[in-house]
TORPA-4810 file (N, C-alpha, C, O; in nm, 3 decimals):
<nodes>
NODE_1_-3.586_4.091_-6.721_-3.483_4.127_-6.627_-3.355_4.053_-6.667_-3.359_3.933_-6.697_M
NODE_2_-3.243_4.122_-6.667_-3.117_4.064_-6.710_-3.054_3.983_-6.598_-3.065_4.018_-6.480_A
NODE_3_-2.987_3.876_-6.637_-2.917_3.792_-6.539_-2.771_3.837_-6.533_-2.705_3.848_-6.636_H
NODE_4_-2.722_3.864_-6.414_-2.584_3.907_-6.394_-2.499_3.785_-6.362_-2.510_3.730_-6.252_N
NODE_5_-2.414_3.739_-6.456_-2.333_3.620_-6.429_-2.222_3.644_-6.327_-2.162_3.548_-6.279_P
NODE_6_-2.194_3.768_-6.292_-2.089_3.798_-6.195_-2.143_3.812_-6.054_-2.074_3.862_-5.966_Q
NODE_7_-2.262_3.771_-6.032_-2.326_3.785_-5.902_-2.267_3.693_-5.797_-2.172_3.619_-5.826_G
NODE_8_-2.322_3.696_-5.677_-2.269_3.615_-5.566_-2.311_3.469_-5.571_-2.309_3.403_-5.467_P
NODE_9_-2.347_3.415_-5.687_-2.392_3.275_-5.696_-2.274_3.180_-5.710_-2.286_3.079_-5.780_Q
NODE_10_-2.163_3.208_-5.647_-2.049_3.117_-5.655_-1.933_3.175_-5.733_-1.824_3.120_-5.730_G
NODE_11_-1.954_3.285_-5.803_-1.846_3.351_-5.876_-1.787_3.459_-5.785_-1.854_3.559_-5.758_N
NODE_12_-1.664_3.442_-5.739_-1.606_3.541_-5.647_-1.576_3.673_-5.718_-1.545_3.675_-5.837_P
NODE_13_-1.587_3.779_-5.644_-1.554_3.910_-5.695_-1.402_3.922_-5.704_-1.335_3.902_-5.603_D
NODE_14_-1.345_3.954_-5.820_-1.199_3.960_-5.832_-1.135_4.082_-5.766_-1.013_4.093_-5.763_P
NODE_15_-1.215_4.173_-5.712_-1.159_4.294_-5.652_-1.069_4.260_-5.533_-0.966_4.325_-5.513_A
NODE_16_-1.105_4.160_-5.456_-1.022_4.122_-5.342_-0.886_4.073_-5.387_-0.785_4.108_-5.326_G
NODE_17_-0.882_3.993_-5.492_-0.754_3.944_-5.544_-0.672_4.059_-5.600_-0.550_4.062_-5.583_S
NODE_18_-0.737_4.153_-5.665_-0.666_4.267_-5.721_-0.604_4.351_-5.611_-0.491_4.397_-5.623_T
NODE_19_-0.679_4.371_-5.504_-0.626_4.450_-5.393_-0.508_4.381_-5.328_-0.411_4.447_-5.290_Q
NODE_20_-0.515_4.250_-5.313_-0.403_4.177_-5.254_-0.280_4.183_-5.347_-0.167_4.195_-5.300_M
NODE_21_-0.303_4.175_-5.479_-0.193_4.183_-5.573_-0.127_4.320_-5.568_-0.004_4.330_-5.568_F
NODE_22_-0.206_4.425_-5.564_-0.150_4.560_-5.558_-0.072_4.581_-5.429_0.033_4.646_-5.430_R
NODE_23_-0.121_4.528_-5.320_-0.049_4.541_-5.193_0.085_4.468_-5.203_0.186_4.515_-5.151_A
NODE_24_0.086_4.352_-5.269_0.210_4.277_-5.286_0.308_4.352_-5.375_0.427_4.357_-5.345_F
NODE_25_0.260_4.410_-5.483_0.347_4.480_-5.577_0.400_4.609_-5.516_0.515_4.646_-5.541_V
NODE_26_0.318_4.679_-5.437_0.359_4.806_-5.380_0.463_4.790_-5.270_0.532_4.886_-5.235_D
NODE_27_0.477_4.670_-5.214_0.575_4.648_-5.109_0.713_4.637_-5.172_0.737_4.550_-5.256_E
NODE_28_0.805_4.725_-5.132_0.943_4.718_-5.180_1.035_4.724_-5.059_1.017_4.809_-4.972_T
NODE_29_1.133_4.636_-5.053_1.227_4.640_-4.941_1.307_4.771_-4.941_1.318_4.838_-5.043_P
NODE_30_1.361_4.806_-4.826_1.434_4.931_-4.812_1.557_4.934_-4.903_1.590_5.039_-4.958_Q
NODE_31_1.624_4.822_-4.920_1.743_4.818_-5.005_1.709_4.847_-5.150_1.787_4.913_-5.219_G
NODE_32_1.596_4.800_-5.196_1.555_4.825_-5.334_1.523_4.972_-5.358_1.550_5.025_-5.465_R
NODE_33_1.464_5.037_-5.259_1.430_5.178_-5.277_1.556_5.261_-5.294_1.558_5.353_-5.376_Q
NODE_34_1.660_5.232_-5.218_1.783_5.308_-5.230_1.851_5.278_-5.363_1.905_5.369_-5.426_Q
NODE_35_1.849_5.153_-5.405_1.909_5.116_-5.532_1.833_5.181_-5.647_1.895_5.230_-5.742_T
NODE_36_1.702_5.184_-5.639_1.621_5.245_-5.744_1.648_5.395_-5.751_1.650_5.452_-5.859_A
NODE_37_1.668_5.458_-5.636_1.696_5.602_-5.636_1.832_5.629_-5.700_1.846_5.726_-5.775_A
NODE_38_1.930_5.545_-5.674_2.061_5.564_-5.734_2.057_5.535_-5.883_2.124_5.603_-5.961_A
NODE_39_1.981_5.436_-5.924_1.973_5.401_-6.065_1.896_5.506_-6.144_1.925_5.528_-6.261_A
NODE_40_1.799_5.571_-6.082_1.721_5.670_-6.155_1.801_5.796_-6.181_1.769_5.871_-6.274_S
NODE_41_1.904_5.823_-6.102_1.984_5.942_-6.126_2.082_5.920_-6.242_2.130_6.018_-6.299_S
NODE_42_2.111_5.796_-6.277_2.203_5.766_-6.386_2.155_5.818_-6.520_2.229_5.892_-6.585_G
NODE_43_2.036_5.784_-6.565_1.989_5.836_-6.694_1.975_5.988_-6.694_1.992_6.051_-6.798_P
NODE_44_1.945_6.047_-6.581_1.931_6.192_-6.574_2.066_6.258_-6.599_2.075_6.359_-6.669_R
NODE_45_2.172_6.201_-6.541_2.306_6.257_-6.562_2.348_6.240_-6.708_2.408_6.330_-6.767_I
NODE_46_2.316_6.126_-6.765_2.347_6.103_-6.906_2.275_6.201_-6.997_2.331_6.246_-7.097_G
NODE_47_2.152_6.233_-6.965_2.075_6.329_-7.044_2.139_6.468_-7.036_2.151_6.536_-7.138_L
NODE_48_2.178_6.508_-6.917_2.240_6.639_-6.899_2.371_6.646_-6.976_2.398_6.745_-7.043_I
NODE_49_2.453_6.542_-6.967_2.581_6.539_-7.039_2.556_6.543_-7.189_2.629_6.612_-7.262_V
NODE_50_2.456_6.473_-7.237_2.424_6.473_-7.379_2.381_6.610_-7.429_2.420_6.652_-7.538_G
NODE_51_2.300_6.679_-7.350_2.255_6.813_-7.388_2.372_6.910_-7.391_2.384_6.990_-7.484_I
NODE_52_2.458_6.904_-7.291_2.575_6.992_-7.287_2.666_6.963_-7.407_2.717_7.056_-7.471_V
NODE_53_2.687_6.837_-7.437_2.770_6.800_-7.551_2.711_6.850_-7.682_2.784_6.899_-7.768_L
NODE_54_2.579_6.840_-7.697_2.513_6.889_-7.818_2.529_7.040_-7.832_2.551_7.091_-7.942_A
NODE_55_2.519_7.113_-7.722_2.536_7.258_-7.726_2.679_7.293_-7.765_2.701_7.386_-7.844_I
NODE_56_2.777_7.221_-7.712_2.917_7.246_-7.746_2.942_7.220_-7.894_3.011_7.298_-7.960_V
NODE_57_2.886_7.114_-7.947_2.904_7.081_-8.089_2.840_7.189_-8.176_2.902_7.234_-8.273_V
NODE_58_2.719_7.231_-8.144_2.651_7.335_-8.222_2.729_7.466_-8.213_2.743_7.536_-8.314_V
NODE_59_2.779_7.501_-8.096_2.858_7.623_-8.080_2.987_7.614_-8.162_3.027_7.713_-8.223_A
NODE_60_3.052_7.498_-8.163_3.174_7.481_-8.242_3.149_7.492_-8.391_3.227_7.554_-8.463_G
NODE_61_3.041_7.434_-8.438_3.007_7.443_-8.581_2.973_7.587_-8.617_3.016_7.637_-8.721_V
NODE_62_2.898_7.654_-8.532_2.863_7.795_-8.559_2.991_7.883_-8.557_3.003_7.974_-8.639_A
NODE_63_3.083_7.856_-8.468_3.207_7.934_-8.459_3.290_7.913_-8.587_3.345_8.009_-8.641_W
NODE_64_3.298_7.787_-8.633_3.372_7.760_-8.756_3.305_7.822_-8.878_3.373_7.870_-8.968_L
NODE_65_3.173_7.822_-8.881_3.101_7.878_-8.995_3.112_8.030_-9.000_3.116_8.088_-9.109_A
NODE_66_3.118_8.094_-8.887_3.122_8.241_-8.883_3.263_8.296_-8.877_3.281_8.418_-8.874_L
NODE_67_3.362_8.212_-8.876_3.502_8.254_-8.863_3.554_8.323_-8.984_3.670_8.364_-8.988_K
</nodes>
C-alpha cells in the first residue's frame, strides 16, 4: 500500500490558501475597473488607426502603380 505524504498527518492542504489568494486577486476596486476599461480601449483605437493607415498606403501605392 502506498503512503500519501500529502495526507492529513500535519501537512495542510494548499487548496484553502489557493482559494484565498484567488479571492484576493479577483477583488478590484471600482476606480481600477473604470481605469482598466479606459486603458483597454487605447490599444484598440491604435489598431484601428494602424489598419486604416495601412489601407491608405496600399491604395496610394496601387494608384501610383496603375497611373
